[in-house]
N, C-alpha and C positions, 0 to 999 in steps of 0.2 A: 723366528717372527712368530707374531699371534696377528695376522692377516687372513680375512675371510673374504669371500666372494659370492654376492649376492644381486637378483635370484639365480636358485643353482634348481630346477635347469630353466632355459631364460631364452628371447628370442632372437640373442647375436648384442645385446645392449646389457650392460651389467657393472656393480659399483666393485671397485677394491678399495676396503678400508681396513684399517688397523695399524698396530703397532710394528715396529721393526725390533725393537729391543736396546735400542740404542737411545740416546735424546740428541743426538746430532741431525742436522740436516746432510741427506744425503741423496743422491742419485740412484734408482731403481730402473732397472730394466724389465719392464713387462713384453713377456712375449708368449703370442699364443699359436699353438701347434694342432694340428689336426693326427689323428692316428698312426699315419703315416710318417710323422715326423717333417711335414711340410709346413714350415713356419708360414700362418697366414695373417699375422699381426704383429708388430713391432714397435714400440714407445719406449720415451725413457721420460719415468716420473720422478716428480721431488718428494720425498719423503722431508717435509720440515718437523723438525724437534722430535724426529722418531716417530711421527704418524701421516700415514699414506690415506689419502681420500681420490683418489681415481674414478672417473666414469670410464666406459670402453664401449664402444659403439663399432663392432665388428660390420662386416660385408655383406648386407644382407643375400647375399647370395650364395651364403655359403650353406653347404647340406647339411638335414639335423644328423646329429649322433654326438660324440664323445671327442670333446677335447682338453685340452693341458695348456694351463696358465702359467707358465715359469716365471718368477720373481726372483730378481737376482739382485743382490746388494753389494756393497764393498766385503762385506766376511760373511755373509749367508745367504742362503738362497732355499726357496719355498716352491713348493710344486703342488697345483691344487685342480682335481678333474672337475670337469664340468660339462655339462650335456646341452646342446641347443635345439629347442622343438618350435616347431614353428605352428 
């Protein structure tokens, strides 16, 4: 997977863009966890023809700090660290 999260740091709203490494359409699970492992957001997003373009807008009550975005597909997984700064 060649997927990026922008901007980083952010205020809880960001984009997930890139390619999955396959040319097929698949469902990806996008899951955001805090540093304690608590899931704060989860959604299924489609990667059409191997390309994902998703906007995520998290709960504005989340605390400043580091979070993890885990992107899981049929045969691959990627974890991206990011920071919320309000």
